[in-house]
N, CA, C and O atoms as CSV, one atom per row, in Angstrom:
chain,resi,resn,atom,element,x,y,z
A,1,MET,N,N,64.206,176.319,225.115
A,1,MET,CA,C,65.338,175.942,226.224
A,1,MET,C,C,64.870,175.741,227.493
A,1,MET,O,O,65.647,175.176,228.263
A,2,ALA,N,N,63.678,176.097,227.948
A,2,ALA,CA,C,63.436,176.059,229.614
A,2,ALA,C,C,63.029,174.699,229.896
A,2,ALA,O,O,63.009,174.324,231.069
A,3,GLU,N,N,62.587,173.638,228.624
A,3,GLU,CA,C,62.309,172.364,228.197
A,3,GLU,C,C,63.806,171.573,228.802
A,3,GLU,O,O,63.919,170.773,229.731
A,4,GLU,N,N,64.552,171.978,228.151
A,4,GLU,CA,C,65.513,171.277,228.083
A,4,GLU,C,C,66.319,171.484,229.779
A,4,GLU,O,O,67.124,170.706,230.291
A,5,ASN,N,N,65.828,172.659,230.308
A,5,ASN,CA,C,66.844,172.650,231.621
A,5,ASN,C,C,65.992,171.801,232.606
A,5,ASN,O,O,66.508,171.123,233.494
A,6,LYS,N,N,64.539,171.891,232.373
A,6,LYS,CA,C,63.995,170.955,233.042
A,6,LYS,C,C,64.171,169.707,233.175
A,6,LYS,O,O,64.161,169.232,234.311
A,7,GLN,N,N,64.363,168.920,232.099
A,7,GLN,CA,C,64.827,167.603,231.829
A,7,GLN,C,C,65.721,167.064,232.652
A,7,GLN,O,O,65.647,166.076,233.383
A,8,GLN,N,N,67.154,168.347,232.308
A,8,GLN,CA,C,68.494,167.992,232.751
A,8,GLN,C,C,68.319,168.219,234.595
A,8,GLN,O,O,69.209,167.901,235.385
A,9,GLU,N,N,67.151,168.751,234.950
A,9,GLU,CA,C,67.244,168.819,236.754
A,9,GLU,C,C,66.422,167.754,236.805
A,9,GLU,O,O,65.600,168.346,237.505
A,10,GLY,N,N,66.008,166.846,236.684
A,10,GLY,CA,C,65.230,165.600,236.983
A,10,GLY,C,C,64.045,165.791,236.692
A,10,GLY,O,O,63.347,165.105,237.438
A,11,GLY,N,N,63.297,166.519,235.808
A,11,GLY,CA,C,62.327,166.898,235.672
A,11,GLY,C,C,61.233,165.884,234.981
A,11,GLY,O,O,60.021,166.085,235.069
A,12,GLY,N,N,61.724,164.936,234.388
A,12,GLY,CA,C,61.146,163.713,233.992
A,12,GLY,C,C,60.196,162.994,234.806
A,12,GLY,O,O,59.914,163.333,235.956
A,13,LYS,N,N,59.686,161.963,234.182
A,13,LYS,CA,C,58.805,160.890,234.806
A,13,LYS,C,C,59.489,159.676,234.773
A,13,LYS,O,O,60.305,159.409,233.891
A,14,ILE,N,N,59.157,158.826,235.815
A,14,ILE,CA,C,59.265,157.677,236.274
A,14,ILE,C,C,58.073,156.733,236.436
A,14,ILE,O,O,57.304,156.996,237.360
A,15,ARG,N,N,57.825,155.728,235.708
A,15,ARG,CA,C,56.989,154.687,235.834
A,15,ARG,C,C,57.330,153.746,236.824
A,15,ARG,O,O,58.365,153.126,236.582
A,16,ILE,N,N,56.554,153.373,238.222
A,16,ILE,CA,C,56.924,152.771,239.336
A,16,ILE,C,C,55.646,151.768,239.472
A,16,ILE,O,O,54.454,152.067,239.551
A,17,GLN,N,N,56.362,150.287,239.474
A,17,GLN,CA,C,54.997,149.173,239.700
A,17,GLN,C,C,55.321,148.565,241.138
A,17,GLN,O,O,56.354,148.451,241.798
A,18,TYR,N,N,54.129,148.263,241.313
A,18,TYR,CA,C,54.072,147.457,242.976
A,18,TYR,C,C,53.888,146.163,242.186
A,18,TYR,O,O,52.933,145.832,241.483
A,19,TYR,N,N,55.186,145.408,242.503
A,19,TYR,CA,C,54.875,143.890,242.010
A,19,TYR,C,C,55.182,142.824,242.975
A,19,TYR,O,O,55.474,141.685,242.611
A,20,ARG,N,N,55.113,143.216,244.297
A,20,ARG,CA,C,54.881,142.107,245.031
A,20,ARG,C,C,54.487,142.681,246.587
A,20,ARG,O,O,54.876,143.708,247.143
A,21,SER,N,N,53.488,141.532,247.112
A,21,SER,CA,C,52.786,142.083,248.100
A,21,SER,C,C,53.390,142.268,249.647
A,21,SER,O,O,53.961,141.286,250.119
A,22,ALA,N,N,53.294,143.453,250.441
A,22,ALA,CA,C,53.701,143.733,251.540
A,22,ALA,C,C,53.609,143.076,252.752
A,22,ALA,O,O,54.142,143.352,253.827
A,23,ILE,N,N,52.756,142.034,252.400
A,23,ILE,CA,C,52.692,141.126,253.502
A,23,ILE,C,C,53.578,140.518,254.088
A,23,ILE,O,O,54.369,139.891,253.383
A,24,GLY,N,N,53.727,140.499,255.372
A,24,GLY,CA,C,54.759,139.963,256.421
A,24,GLY,C,C,56.210,140.734,256.264
A,24,GLY,O,O,57.318,140.219,256.413
A,25,PHE,N,N,55.894,142.184,255.904
A,25,PHE,CA,C,56.876,142.948,255.877
A,25,PHE,C,C,56.703,143.897,257.026
A,25,PHE,O,O,55.533,144.034,257.386
A,26,PRO,N,N,57.661,144.622,257.719
A,26,PRO,CA,C,57.683,145.893,258.637
A,26,PRO,C,C,56.596,146.620,258.230
A,26,PRO,O,O,56.254,146.657,257.048
A,27,LYS,N,N,55.812,147.415,259.428
A,27,LYS,CA,C,54.683,148.287,259.103
A,27,LYS,C,C,55.231,149.576,258.347
A,27,LYS,O,O,54.565,150.022,257.412
A,28,THR,N,N,56.366,150.160,258.701
A,28,THR,CA,C,57.171,151.075,257.787
A,28,THR,C,C,57.095,151.056,256.208
A,28,THR,O,O,56.697,151.960,255.475
A,29,GLN,N,N,57.574,149.809,255.864
A,29,GLN,CA,C,57.444,149.397,254.538
A,29,GLN,C,C,56.319,149.387,253.621
A,29,GLN,O,O,56.301,149.574,252.404
A,30,LYS,N,N,55.056,149.043,254.726
A,30,LYS,CA,C,53.766,149.137,254.123
A,30,LYS,C,C,53.372,150.480,253.982
A,30,LYS,O,O,52.534,150.756,253.124
A,31,GLU,N,N,53.794,151.248,254.611
A,31,GLU,CA,C,53.495,152.836,254.817
A,31,GLU,C,C,54.225,153.201,253.667
A,31,GLU,O,O,53.479,153.657,252.801
A,32,ILE,N,N,55.317,153.169,253.373
A,32,ILE,CA,C,56.053,153.702,252.026
A,32,ILE,C,C,54.971,153.326,250.960
A,32,ILE,O,O,54.312,154.195,250.390
A,33,VAL,N,N,54.827,152.040,250.728
A,33,VAL,CA,C,54.101,151.849,249.706
A,33,VAL,C,C,52.615,152.335,249.383
A,33,VAL,O,O,52.055,152.399,248.288
A,34,ARG,N,N,52.148,152.652,250.632
A,34,ARG,CA,C,50.884,153.390,250.375
A,34,ARG,C,C,51.013,154.634,250.142
A,34,ARG,O,O,50.275,155.223,249.353
A,35,SER,N,N,52.262,155.380,250.998
A,35,SER,CA,C,52.520,156.778,250.627
A,35,SER,C,C,52.599,156.968,248.931
A,35,SER,O,O,52.215,158.051,248.490
A,36,VAL,N,N,52.950,156.231,248.247
A,36,VAL,CA,C,53.249,156.536,246.924
A,36,VAL,C,C,51.902,156.267,246.301
A,36,VAL,O,O,51.794,156.767,245.181
A,37,GLY,N,N,50.879,155.626,246.722
A,37,GLY,CA,C,49.692,155.632,246.453
A,37,GLY,C,C,49.171,154.190,245.758
A,37,GLY,O,O,48.081,154.044,245.206
A,38,PHE,N,N,50.064,153.303,245.895
A,38,PHE,CA,C,49.430,151.995,245.728
A,38,PHE,C,C,48.538,151.510,246.413
A,38,PHE,O,O,48.748,151.702,247.611
A,39,THR,N,N,47.452,150.858,246.159
A,39,THR,CA,C,46.593,149.737,246.894
A,39,THR,C,C,46.418,148.630,246.230
A,39,THR,O,O,45.714,147.769,246.758
A,40,LYS,N,N,46.974,148.389,244.994
A,40,LYS,CA,C,46.566,146.866,244.528
A,40,LYS,C,C,47.805,146.669,244.072
A,40,LYS,O,O,48.693,147.521,244.031
A,41,LEU,N,N,47.901,145.163,243.607
A,41,LEU,CA,C,49.376,144.459,243.152
A,41,LEU,C,C,49.235,144.907,241.435
A,41,LEU,O,O,48.169,144.995,240.825
A,42,ASN,N,N,50.403,145.116,240.955
A,42,ASN,CA,C,50.597,145.423,239.595
A,42,ASN,C,C,50.340,146.554,239.153
A,42,ASN,O,O,50.329,146.875,237.964
A,43,GLN,N,N,50.070,147.368,240.261
A,43,GLN,CA,C,49.411,148.913,239.681
A,43,GLN,C,C,50.851,149.626,238.915
A,43,GLN,O,O,51.999,149.221,239.095
A,44,ILE,N,N,50.518,150.575,238.189
A,44,ILE,CA,C,51.847,151.111,237.814
A,44,ILE,C,C,51.485,152.800,237.749
A,44,ILE,O,O,50.604,153.390,237.122
A,45,PHE,N,N,52.554,153.311,238.671
A,45,PHE,CA,C,52.243,155.071,238.337
A,45,PHE,C,C,52.940,155.646,238.146
A,45,PHE,O,O,54.114,155.392,238.413
A,46,GLU,N,N,52.483,156.829,237.521
A,46,GLU,CA,C,53.945,157.709,236.889
A,46,GLU,C,C,53.991,158.915,238.026
A,46,GLU,O,O,53.099,159.672,238.411
A,47,ARG,N,N,55.207,158.809,238.363
A,47,ARG,CA,C,55.656,159.837,239.329
A,47,ARG,C,C,56.746,160.750,238.852
A,47,ARG,O,O,57.580,160.208,238.127
A,48,PRO,N,N,56.875,161.753,239.055
A,48,PRO,CA,C,58.171,162.703,238.994
A,48,PRO,C,C,59.309,162.063,239.311
A,48,PRO,O,O,59.408,161.318,240.286
A,49,ASP,N,N,60.322,162.344,238.423
A,49,ASP,CA,C,61.656,162.055,238.652
A,49,ASP,C,C,62.854,162.684,239.388
A,49,ASP,O,O,63.849,163.208,238.886
A,50,THR,N,N,62.562,162.530,240.607
A,50,THR,CA,C,63.066,163.291,241.709
A,50,THR,C,C,64.128,162.441,242.872
A,50,THR,O,O,63.704,161.324,243.168
A,51,PRO,N,N,65.187,162.776,243.416
A,51,PRO,CA,C,65.739,162.198,244.218
A,51,PRO,C,C,64.643,161.762,245.391
A,51,PRO,O,O,64.924,160.676,245.898
A,52,SER,N,N,63.855,162.182,245.739
A,52,SER,CA,C,63.368,161.770,246.925
A,52,SER,C,C,61.929,160.550,246.339
A,52,SER,O,O,61.293,159.754,247.030
A,53,MET,N,N,61.824,160.816,244.978
A,53,MET,CA,C,60.843,159.452,244.502
A,53,MET,C,C,62.012,158.185,244.508
A,53,MET,O,O,61.823,157.097,245.052
A,54,ARG,N,N,62.708,158.407,244.100
A,54,ARG,CA,C,63.988,157.788,243.976
A,54,ARG,C,C,64.534,156.862,245.160
A,54,ARG,O,O,65.007,155.729,245.079
A,55,GLY,N,N,64.323,157.714,246.343
A,55,GLY,CA,C,64.633,157.317,247.655
A,55,GLY,C,C,63.567,156.370,248.267
A,55,GLY,O,O,63.682,155.596,249.217
A,56,VAL,N,N,62.592,156.612,247.544
A,56,VAL,CA,C,61.437,155.743,248.225
A,56,VAL,C,C,61.560,154.499,247.601
A,56,VAL,O,O,61.527,153.522,248.349
A,57,VAL,N,N,61.700,154.306,246.361
A,57,VAL,CA,C,62.001,153.346,245.674
A,57,VAL,C,C,63.046,152.310,246.176
A,57,VAL,O,O,62.812,151.116,246.362
A,58,GLN,N,N,64.262,152.955,246.374
A,58,GLN,CA,C,65.123,152.377,246.998
A,58,GLN,C,C,65.172,151.989,248.083
A,58,GLN,O,O,66.030,151.188,248.457
A,59,LYS,N,N,64.063,152.577,248.993
A,59,LYS,CA,C,63.635,151.824,250.578
A,59,LYS,C,C,62.975,150.437,250.269
A,59,LYS,O,O,63.159,149.456,250.990
A,60,VAL,N,N,62.257,150.427,249.237
A,60,VAL,CA,C,61.710,149.024,249.038
A,60,VAL,C,C,61.552,148.464,248.222
A,60,VAL,O,O,60.470,148.037,247.818
A,61,PRO,N,N,63.162,148.243,247.516
A,61,PRO,CA,C,63.157,147.653,246.096
A,61,PRO,C,C,62.530,146.330,245.854
A,61,PRO,O,O,62.364,145.916,244.706
A,62,HIS,N,N,62.152,145.608,246.975
A,62,HIS,CA,C,61.847,144.031,246.898
A,62,HIS,C,C,60.599,144.204,246.678
A,62,HIS,O,O,60.099,143.206,246.159
A,63,LEU,N,N,59.541,145.445,246.934
A,63,LEU,CA,C,58.249,145.588,246.524
A,63,LEU,C,C,57.716,146.469,245.413
A,63,LEU,O,O,56.620,146.403,244.856
A,64,ILE,N,N,58.784,147.359,245.195
A,64,ILE,CA,C,58.454,148.430,244.125
A,64,ILE,C,C,59.615,148.246,243.084
A,64,ILE,O,O,60.748,147.923,243.441
A,65,ARG,N,N,59.250,148.483,241.702
A,65,ARG,CA,C,60.191,148.700,240.882
A,65,ARG,C,C,60.203,149.762,239.709
A,65,ARG,O,O,59.102,150.198,239.373
A,66,ILE,N,N,61.146,150.150,239.153
A,66,ILE,CA,C,60.719,151.031,238.518
A,66,ILE,C,C,60.843,150.521,236.807
A,66,ILE,O,O,61.882,150.192,236.234
A,67,ILE,N,N,59.802,150.561,236.369
A,67,ILE,CA,C,60.122,150.134,234.778
A,67,ILE,C,C,60.307,151.281,233.441
A,67,ILE,O,O,59.945,152.451,233.567
A,68,GLU,N,N,60.717,150.927,232.595
A,68,GLU,CA,C,60.653,151.899,231.643
A,68,GLU,C,C,59.962,152.041,230.291
A,68,GLU,O,O,60.095,153.075,229.636
């Protein structure tokens, strides 16, 4: 029962991929990419599916994408 509530509240995971270089983009966008933990292109991280993490991806959709 507790697991069902956790999934409903966004307790799942999302996989995020860094697929395009941040060279030539503003410093703030580069900082967003680094704050997620990316250091190399085509890296994939699994992060908690929270509104804040979705907001990070929305800030730089041309650099980071959610993969299933």
